[in-house]
C-alpha positions as CSV (number, residue, x, y, z in Angstrom):
1,M,-59.7,-4.0,-43.7
2,K,-56.2,-4.4,-45.3
3,R,-53.4,-5.0,-42.4
4,Q,-50.4,-2.9,-42.5
5,V,-46.9,-3.9,-41.1
6,K,-44.5,-1.4,-40.0
7,K,-40.7,-2.3,-40.3
8,I,-38.4,-1.4,-37.8
9,A,-34.5,-1.1,-38.5
10,A,-32.7,-3.4,-36.0
11,T,-30.4,-1.4,-33.6
12,P,-27.0,-3.1,-33.9
13,Q,-25.6,-4.6,-30.7
14,M,-22.4,-3.2,-29.3
15,P,-19.7,-6.6,-28.5
16,K,-19.0,-6.7,-24.8
17,A,-15.6,-5.5,-24.0
18,I,-13.2,-8.3,-22.7
19,R,-12.1,-7.5,-19.4
20,V,-8.3,-8.0,-19.6
21,A,-5.8,-7.9,-16.5
22,A,-2.2,-8.5,-16.3
23,Y,-0.2,-10.3,-14.1
24,A,4.0,-9.4,-13.1
25,R,6.5,-9.9,-10.6
26,V,10.1,-10.2,-9.8
27,S,11.8,-12.5,-7.3
28,S,13.9,-9.7,-5.7
29,G,13.2,-6.8,-3.6
30,K,16.4,-5.1,-4.9
31,D,15.9,-1.2,-6.2
32,A,16.7,-2.3,-9.9
33,M,13.9,-4.6,-10.0
34,L,11.7,-3.0,-8.2
35,H,12.0,-0.5,-10.7
36,S,11.2,-3.4,-13.5
37,L,8.6,-4.1,-12.1
38,A,7.3,-0.6,-11.9
39,A,7.5,-0.4,-15.6
40,Q,6.0,-3.7,-16.4
41,V,3.1,-2.2,-14.9
42,E,2.8,0.5,-16.9
43,H,3.7,-0.8,-19.7
44,Y,0.9,-3.3,-19.0
45,R,-1.8,-0.6,-18.4
46,N,-1.0,1.1,-21.4
47,Y,-1.0,-1.7,-23.3
48,I,-4.4,-3.0,-22.1
49,Q,-6.2,0.3,-22.3
50,H,-5.4,1.2,-25.8
51,H,-6.4,-2.0,-27.4
52,S,-9.4,-2.1,-29.1
53,G,-12.4,-4.2,-27.6
54,W,-10.4,-4.8,-24.3
55,E,-11.6,-3.2,-20.5
56,F,-8.7,-2.6,-18.5
57,A,-8.8,-5.0,-15.6
58,G,-6.2,-3.8,-13.4
59,V,-2.5,-5.3,-13.0
60,Y,-1.5,-7.6,-10.2
61,A,2.2,-7.2,-9.1
62,D,4.2,-9.1,-6.7
63,E,7.1,-7.8,-5.2
64,A,10.0,-10.3,-4.1
65,K,8.0,-13.4,-4.4
66,T,9.5,-16.8,-5.5
67,G,7.3,-18.4,-9.2
68,T,6.9,-21.4,-6.8
69,K,5.1,-19.4,-3.9
70,A,1.6,-20.4,-4.1
71,N,0.6,-17.9,-1.8
72,R,1.5,-14.5,-3.4
73,E,-0.8,-12.2,-2.4
74,Q,-1.7,-10.2,-5.5
75,F,-1.9,-13.9,-7.4
76,Q,-3.9,-15.0,-5.3
77,R,-6.2,-11.9,-5.3
78,M,-6.1,-12.0,-9.3
79,L,-7.7,-15.5,-8.8
80,A,-10.5,-14.4,-6.2
81,D,-11.4,-11.6,-8.8
82,C,-11.3,-14.4,-11.6
83,K,-14.0,-16.2,-9.6
84,A,-15.6,-13.2,-8.9
85,G,-16.3,-12.7,-13.1
86,K,-14.7,-9.4,-13.4
87,I,-11.5,-10.9,-15.3
88,N,-12.1,-12.2,-18.7
89,R,-8.5,-12.7,-19.9
90,I,-5.1,-12.5,-18.4
91,I,-1.9,-11.3,-19.9
92,T,1.6,-12.1,-18.6
93,K,5.2,-12.2,-19.3
94,S,6.0,-15.6,-19.4
95,I,5.6,-18.4,-17.6
96,S,8.5,-18.6,-15.2
97,R,7.1,-15.3,-14.2
98,F,3.4,-16.9,-13.9
99,A,4.6,-20.1,-12.0
100,R,7.7,-22.6,-11.7
101,N,5.8,-25.2,-10.8
102,T,4.1,-27.7,-13.5
103,V,1.4,-29.4,-11.4
104,T,0.5,-26.0,-9.9
105,L,0.8,-24.4,-13.0
106,L,-1.7,-26.2,-15.1
107,E,-4.0,-26.7,-12.2
108,T,-4.7,-23.1,-12.4
109,V,-4.8,-22.6,-15.6
110,R,-7.5,-25.3,-16.0
111,E,-9.2,-24.1,-13.0
112,L,-9.3,-20.4,-15.0
113,K,-10.0,-22.2,-18.4
114,T,-13.8,-23.6,-15.7
115,L,-14.4,-19.8,-14.9
116,G,-13.7,-18.9,-18.7
117,V,-10.6,-16.9,-18.5
118,S,-8.0,-17.2,-20.8
119,V,-4.3,-16.8,-20.1
120,Y,-1.6,-15.3,-22.8
121,F,1.8,-15.6,-22.3
122,E,4.0,-13.2,-24.2
123,E,7.4,-14.5,-24.1
124,Q,6.0,-17.6,-25.6
125,A,3.1,-16.8,-27.6
126,I,1.1,-19.2,-25.7
127,D,-2.5,-18.6,-25.5
128,T,-4.7,-21.0,-23.5
129,A,-7.7,-20.3,-25.4
130,S,-6.3,-22.1,-28.6
131,A,-6.5,-26.1,-28.8
132,D,-2.6,-26.9,-28.6
133,G,-2.7,-24.3,-25.8
134,E,-2.1,-26.7,-23.0
135,L,-0.1,-29.1,-24.5
136,M,2.7,-26.6,-25.6
137,L,1.7,-25.2,-21.8
138,T,3.0,-28.8,-20.5
139,I,5.9,-28.9,-22.2
140,L,7.6,-25.8,-21.5
141,A,6.4,-25.5,-18.0
142,S,8.6,-28.6,-17.2
143,F,11.6,-26.8,-18.9
144,A,10.9,-24.0,-16.2
145,Q,11.0,-25.9,-13.7
146,E,14.1,-28.0,-14.4
147,E,16.0,-24.1,-14.7
148,S,14.8,-23.3,-11.1
149,L,16.1,-26.7,-9.9
150,S,19.2,-25.8,-11.9
151,V,19.4,-22.4,-10.6
152,S,18.8,-23.7,-7.1
153,E,21.3,-26.0,-7.1
154,N,23.7,-23.6,-8.6
155,Q,22.9,-21.1,-5.6
156,K,23.8,-23.8,-3.1
157,W,26.9,-24.5,-4.6
158,R,27.8,-20.8,-4.3
159,V,26.4,-21.0,-0.8
160,K,28.5,-24.1,0.6
161,R,31.4,-22.4,-0.9
162,N,30.9,-19.6,0.9
163,F,30.4,-21.2,4.2
164,E,33.5,-23.3,3.9
165,Q,35.4,-19.9,3.6
166,G,33.4,-18.4,6.5
167,K,31.7,-15.2,4.5
168,P,28.2,-13.8,6.5
169,W,25.5,-14.8,4.3
170,N,23.1,-12.7,6.5
171,G,23.3,-9.0,5.5
172,T,20.6,-7.6,7.9
173,V,22.3,-8.1,11.3
174,L,22.0,-5.1,13.5
175,G,25.4,-3.7,13.8
176,Y,26.8,-5.1,11.1
177,R,27.3,-4.9,7.2
178,I,28.9,-6.7,5.1
179,V,32.1,-5.4,3.4
180,D,33.7,-7.2,0.7
181,G,32.4,-10.6,2.2
182,K,33.6,-9.7,5.8
183,Y,31.1,-8.2,8.6
184,E,32.1,-4.9,9.8
185,I,30.7,-2.8,13.2
186,V,28.3,0.2,12.8
187,P,28.8,1.5,16.2
188,K,25.5,3.2,16.4
189,E,24.2,-0.1,15.8
190,A,26.7,-1.9,18.2
191,D,25.8,0.2,21.1
192,I,22.2,-0.7,20.6
193,V,23.1,-4.3,20.9
194,K,25.3,-4.0,23.7
195,S,23.0,-2.3,26.0
196,I,20.2,-4.9,25.0
197,F,22.6,-7.7,26.4
198,A,23.2,-5.6,29.6
199,D,19.7,-4.7,30.4
200,Y,18.7,-8.4,29.9
201,L,21.5,-9.6,32.6
202,A,20.3,-6.5,34.6
203,G,17.0,-8.3,35.0
204,K,15.2,-6.5,32.1
205,G,12.7,-9.3,30.1
206,T,12.7,-9.0,26.4
207,L,9.5,-7.1,26.3
208,G,10.4,-4.6,28.9
209,I,13.4,-3.8,26.5
210,A,11.7,-3.9,23.5
211,K,9.5,-1.6,25.0
212,D,12.4,1.1,26.4
213,L,13.5,0.8,22.9
214,N,10.1,1.7,21.3
215,E,9.5,4.2,23.6
216,V,13.0,6.6,22.8
217,G,12.4,5.8,19.2
218,I,15.2,3.2,18.2
219,A,13.9,1.3,15.3
220,T,15.4,-2.2,14.0
221,R,17.3,-3.1,11.6
222,R,14.5,-3.1,9.3
223,G,13.2,0.1,10.7
224,N,10.5,-1.9,12.3
225,A,9.2,-1.5,16.1
226,W,10.7,-3.9,18.4
227,T,9.1,-7.1,19.7
228,A,10.0,-9.6,22.6
229,S,10.8,-11.9,19.6
230,C,13.0,-9.2,18.1
231,V,15.0,-8.7,21.4
232,R,15.4,-12.9,21.6
233,K,17.0,-12.8,18.2
234,V,19.5,-10.4,19.0
235,L,20.3,-12.4,22.2
236,C,20.8,-15.2,20.7
237,N,22.7,-14.4,17.3
238,Y,26.0,-15.7,17.9
239,S,27.7,-13.4,15.2
240,Y,27.6,-10.8,18.0
241,T,31.0,-12.6,19.5
242,G,33.0,-12.4,16.5
243,N,32.3,-15.8,15.6
244,L,30.0,-17.6,13.0
245,L,27.8,-20.8,12.9
246,L,26.9,-21.3,9.6
247,Q,23.9,-23.2,7.9
248,T,21.9,-23.4,10.9
249,T,19.0,-23.5,8.9
250,Y,18.4,-24.7,5.0
251,S,15.9,-24.4,2.3
252,D,13.8,-28.2,2.4
253,N,13.4,-28.1,-2.1
254,H,13.6,-25.4,-5.0
255,L,9.6,-25.7,-5.2
256,T,8.4,-24.9,-1.5
257,K,11.6,-23.4,-0.4
258,Q,10.3,-23.7,3.6
259,R,13.3,-22.8,6.1
260,M,13.8,-25.9,7.8
261,S,15.8,-26.1,11.1
262,N,19.5,-28.1,10.7
263,Q,19.4,-31.2,13.0
264,G,22.0,-32.8,11.4
265,E,20.4,-33.7,7.9
266,L,23.6,-30.7,6.4
267,P,26.7,-30.2,8.1
268,M,27.4,-26.9,10.0
269,Y,30.4,-24.7,9.8
270,H,32.1,-22.9,12.9
271,A,34.4,-20.3,11.8
272,A,36.3,-18.3,14.4
273,N,37.1,-14.9,14.6
274,T,36.2,-13.8,11.6
275,H,35.3,-10.7,12.2
276,D,35.4,-8.0,15.4
277,A,33.4,-9.0,18.1
278,I,30.5,-6.7,19.7
279,I,30.0,-8.8,22.7
280,P,32.8,-10.9,24.6
281,M,32.2,-14.6,24.5
282,E,31.9,-14.6,28.5
283,T,28.3,-12.0,28.0
284,F,27.2,-14.1,25.7
285,E,27.1,-17.4,27.3
286,A,26.0,-15.5,30.6
287,V,22.6,-14.4,28.6
288,Q,22.3,-17.9,27.4
289,A,22.2,-19.1,30.6
290,E,20.3,-16.6,31.9
291,M,17.7,-17.8,29.1
292,A,17.8,-21.0,30.1
293,I,16.9,-20.0,34.0
294,R,13.8,-18.1,32.9
295,R,12.8,-20.5,30.4
296,E,12.7,-23.1,33.3
297,K,10.9,-21.0,36.1
298,H,8.2,-20.0,33.3
299,T,7.5,-23.0,31.8
300,N,3.9,-24.2,32.4
301,P,3.0,-27.5,31.2
302,Q,-0.7,-26.5,32.0
303,P,-2.4,-25.3,29.0
304,K,-3.8,-21.7,29.4
305,K,-7.3,-21.6,31.1
306,A,-10.2,-20.1,28.6
307,Y,-12.7,-17.9,30.6
308,P,-16.0,-17.0,29.4
309,L,-15.2,-13.6,28.0
310,T,-11.8,-15.2,26.2
311,G,-11.7,-13.8,22.4
312,K,-15.1,-12.3,22.8
313,I,-14.3,-8.5,23.8
314,T,-12.4,-6.5,20.8
315,C,-10.9,-3.1,21.6
316,A,-12.6,0.2,19.4
317,I,-9.4,2.0,19.1
318,C,-7.0,-0.4,18.0
319,G,-9.1,-3.5,17.2
320,K,-7.1,-6.4,19.4
321,R,-8.7,-8.6,21.7
322,F,-9.3,-8.1,25.5
323,R,-7.2,-10.4,28.0
324,R,-8.0,-11.5,31.5
325,K,-5.7,-10.0,34.0
326,T,-5.2,-10.1,37.6
327,T,-4.1,-7.1,39.3
328,A,-3.2,-6.1,43.3
329,S,-6.8,-5.3,44.2
330,R,-9.4,-7.4,41.3
331,I,-9.8,-9.0,37.6
332,V,-9.8,-7.1,34.9
333,W,-10.0,-7.0,31.4
334,V,-7.7,-5.4,29.3
335,C,-7.0,-4.3,25.6
336,S,-3.4,-6.3,24.8
337,T,-2.1,-3.5,23.1
338,Y,-2.6,-1.6,26.0
339,N,-1.2,-4.5,28.4
340,T,2.0,-4.9,26.0
341,Y,3.1,-1.8,24.9
342,G,1.7,0.8,27.1
343,K,-1.1,3.9,26.2
344,A,1.1,5.3,23.8
345,H,-0.2,2.7,21.6
346,C,-3.8,2.3,22.9
347,A,-5.4,4.7,25.0
348,S,-8.2,2.1,26.2
349,K,-9.3,1.3,29.8
350,A,-9.1,-1.9,31.4
351,I,-12.6,-2.9,32.5
352,P,-13.5,-4.6,36.1
353,E,-14.6,-8.5,35.7
354,T,-17.4,-7.7,37.6
355,T,-18.4,-4.8,36.2
356,L,-18.4,-6.8,32.8
357,M,-20.7,-9.4,33.9
358,E,-22.9,-7.1,35.5
359,L,-23.6,-5.5,32.2
360,I,-24.1,-8.9,30.3
361,E,-26.6,-10.1,33.0
362,Q,-28.4,-6.9,32.3
363,I,-28.8,-8.0,29.1
364,G,-29.8,-11.2,29.6
365,G,-26.9,-13.2,29.8
366,L,-23.9,-14.2,27.5
367,D,-25.7,-16.7,25.4
368,K,-27.5,-13.2,24.0
369,I,-24.4,-11.3,22.9
370,T,-22.6,-12.6,19.6
371,E,-19.7,-9.9,19.9
372,I,-18.2,-7.4,23.0
373,T,-16.8,-4.2,21.8
374,A,-14.9,-2.2,24.3
375,A,-15.8,1.7,23.1
376,P,-13.9,4.9,24.5
377,D,-15.4,7.1,27.5
378,N,-16.2,4.1,29.5
379,T,-18.6,2.7,27.2
380,V,-19.1,-1.1,25.6
381,V,-21.6,-2.1,22.8
382,F,-23.2,-5.7,23.0
383,T,-24.1,-6.7,19.2
384,L,-27.0,-9.2,19.7
385,P,-27.8,-12.1,17.2
386,N,-30.4,-10.8,15.4
387,G,-27.8,-8.1,14.5
388,E,-28.8,-5.1,17.2
389,T,-26.8,-3.4,19.1
390,T,-27.0,-2.1,22.6
391,V,-24.7,0.4,24.5
392,K,-24.1,0.3,28.2
393,R,-22.1,2.8,30.0
394,W,-19.7,1.6,33.1
395,Q,-18.4,4.0,36.0
396,N,-14.9,3.8,37.4
397,R,-14.9,2.7,41.2
398,S,-13.4,5.1,43.5
399,R,-10.0,4.6,44.7
400,S,-11.1,3.6,48.5
401,E,-13.7,1.1,47.0
402,S,-11.3,-0.9,44.8
403,W,-8.9,-1.6,48.1
404,T,-9.2,-4.9,49.9
405,P,-9.1,-5.3,53.8
406,E,-5.8,-6.9,53.4
407,M,-4.5,-3.4,51.4
408,R,-6.5,-0.9,54.0
409,Q,-4.7,-3.4,57.0
410,A,-1.5,-2.4,55.1
411,A,-1.6,1.2,55.1
412,R,-3.1,1.2,58.5
413,E,0.2,-0.1,59.3
414,R,2.2,1.9,57.1
415,R,0.9,5.1,58.4
416,E,1.4,3.9,62.2
417,R,5.2,2.8,61.3
418,H,5.8,6.9,60.0
419,G,3.9,8.2,62.9
420,N,6.0,6.6,65.8
421,I,9.3,7.5,63.2
């Protein structure tokens, strides 16, 4: 029998598209720079999407981040996506946009090469996929780093001259705006500053002042909600006296740019009567003295005690942890948001510690639970080691049940006094 062989034409395989991403960055948050960043993003999006053989893998863009920062959010996300195999090639405008630190740049490029990811720098026409790419990159990156140092030194010289002339450098102080190199008062904001100082001297705490400001809808200079820390910064700001104390902090170097407290490493500059005061010096000094008294009073050299439930209860409403709180009648666990900012920010309920422990015992003890979630409607969700969940509901105690013998006695004495009037 004659064997027959059937010829089948092979279907040619299409080459796999290269997944290409772009990285863009501006080092200033000014509107013009942010507009430039938006233009870069749109340019790279169109460029990649219309390039034959390329698959668009996204544009990663950092706003107002310096090239010396290793913790740029979008930059780090891009590196994570490279490790996940989502990117084969990166396009960026220049070496200085990618990084100004030579060591960091080369380490990053070499790490990407081990992942099979190449980087193309448009301005320098350097492709790390080529044989001489890394050599050229090393040389040009060194120039970029020296340029960063030069810019930093020039900036320091300019700032020093301004310090010597008594010019303010912080343009985000509540109550002031810089006009022609001098602070000018913003009346509405100045009233807020005055009320903060007055409330503090009247006995209110920084947290209480922050709550009051948030409740009436007053935002910080940057448009954020007030916190105790924000209030303290206002109370400690010497500029409100009409004087300036300059160079209280400094940048450690042009690479990390970490702010350091000036403990005598550099000269400080005191400029008197540089602008109109919002707070009299006597009031400012009285507040500083009161803050020192309160610090001394509330200083607790003992470390905070950790309880069995510390860090184990999560609020289902806001996601914050519950904390232990001792009230006049009992010990409860309460959401930190509710405890700090009130019901308007989190409508969770405080759970009596005895109630929580009873529910935990019903399940088999704390060692049988990996997570506790306090949910609305008096329910508590317990997550077990195998991933299963158990839901328990608790009941509010009546008002009379929550009273201690001491509270009952005090109530009887009040009734007797009122009955004798």
